[in-house]
Steps between C-alpha positions, in 0.01 A plus 500: 500500500849379580574185705644683814204737521253215460669304766513805726122543454433134560712491817349812639146363438603171668617703805179699506286186490688351796437629856718804469390852481667671216496879441622614158713814476405747221268230347799332341604131551866574571473639844264412773459425875412173647370450871715223647422323833784375727514111487343295790755348734734793463546810717360703194154317540235773532701760314382630157733668264451697188757374243582714195566284188649639187515279199778575248429514123675165466284328771488194528846474368620758746386486871252735660621768740341429848504738797317533830330832523418492881789427737602147579780379732684236311866420431442478120287807456641854499316679771497847326437397135315178551725329243499122523816283486379176363714287270207352311383847410827679452730226349340174420164622353352292221215560261356179650409702815204740506360758735296250697825318576642828641212536748416142576854362515795746492391767747347250747830313491695811535303586822507156632868436436702822524863484396698708744835420318390715204331805662362819373416588856819427702341589829209250444753227394729562804201489738351192342847312533573618856152515668225316294215575756587871506518495123142347486379747743623781289331354197177488683539862615550607141190304393300678771637844408528480121312200365136517602237502221435861556873579442459398138172659438306170531189467704526243773326176392134546551294250682182416318306354794239669717680390807732805490215745556388570843134476579459873509680546168274229351200674619604837372586345158140354496359852592713661215372240248152533612518883468625474135181346351342676216180689575 
């Protein structure tokens, strides 16, 4: 096995063992989706995006291709294609970086500190520079409309406590269980 494919496999396994949901495309290790949550203390908090990742044959020497699948309102993300304008991915990528860096550092930084002077979405950049509260409101509207867990095919986080069941539901669950006993 060549070094880049071994590294690709290692990085993907590391990402899968972290807290990210990863969906492989065509059972290969070169294309996959990652579920990404908007960072806390940003207008993107509460949003969940499906990020498409493509690893080139030369990865990690060549940067991954990263794109948002569901819509996001951001100066550095193309609204139609989901392409990301991020120097560290597009120009200054280094083999020292890995996929976990992309999802734990680079994308959160992109959402926390947009760069309106290098936009892919000119409208978002202009609104951010002229009326930041209106920009943040639009971001939140997009999160509500396009970035809920069900928008990316994810089940909303399940609660594991009994507190979420009403008393009637709890009793009917008891009745069902009691009715399933073997004769």
